[in-house]
C-alpha angles and dihedrals in degrees: 000000000000131000094276107063116207119234085224092073116108121252088250093055091049092049091048091051090051094046096046101037104019086239106177091187089070088056089050089057091049089047092054090046096053108020093102091051092052094042091050091051091048092049091050089062105029097038087203126101097214095047090046092051091049092048091048090055092046091049093053090049088052090048091054090052094046095047091060091071106019130084108221123190102174104034098181093054092043091049090051093052094045091047095049092047091050092050095047092047091048092050091048090051091047092051091048089053091048091052090047089050092050092046092051092044091047093051095045096040094050096040091053102043120355144038108215118213124186108234099176117037093172093083091070093217119128122229094247092057091048092046090053091050090047092052091049090052091059126092112266094249091055092048092050095047094046092050094048093045101042106025101033095030093227121166124237089257093050091048090050090051092049095047136037091255127107119229093263090054092047091054090046093050091049093047094045092043091053091047094048092046090050091050091049094049094045089052087058094054102272124125130201131214117194 
C-alpha cells in the first residue's frame, strides 16, 4: 500500500494499514466513508448540529485509539456500537451534570432567598425538576447571572467583569430572573415564603 490510499480498499485493509503502519491516511478514508453514518446517529440523539459535530469528532478519535489494540472484523457494525455507546454515556453524564447543577442551584437559591413549600403534591413533579424547567424558561442573561451569583457565589462586580453587562444590568437580570422564576414556580403549584 503506497502513500496514497485508494478509497476502493476494504475496511479491513484500511484498518490493517493503520494498525501495522500507524497510517492516519487510512483512518481519513474510513472517516470519509462513515462520517455521515456517525453524524446521523449523533443527530438522532442530540438533535443539535453543533453537539453532533463535536460528538462525531470525539467518536472518531476514540475509534483511532480503540483500533490500535482491537481486532475488528465488521467495522461498520463495530463503529455503530462504539458510537452509540459513546453517545448514550455522554448523554447520561450530561444529565447527571444538569441534575447536579439544579440541585446546587436549588440549595443555594433557596437558602439565600426563599423557602420553597410544595402547595400541590398531586402533580407528582419534584421541586428540582420544576426548578430546572423554570431556569430554562428564563432569558439567557437571567440564567447566566443567577448561576454566577447563586451557584458560583460571584459578586456583582465579578459577574460584570465575566459578562458584557454593567453592574446595574447584572442586578436587574438577577432581580428579574428571581421574579420570573418565582412566577413560574408559583404557576406550577409552589408557594414561597420570604
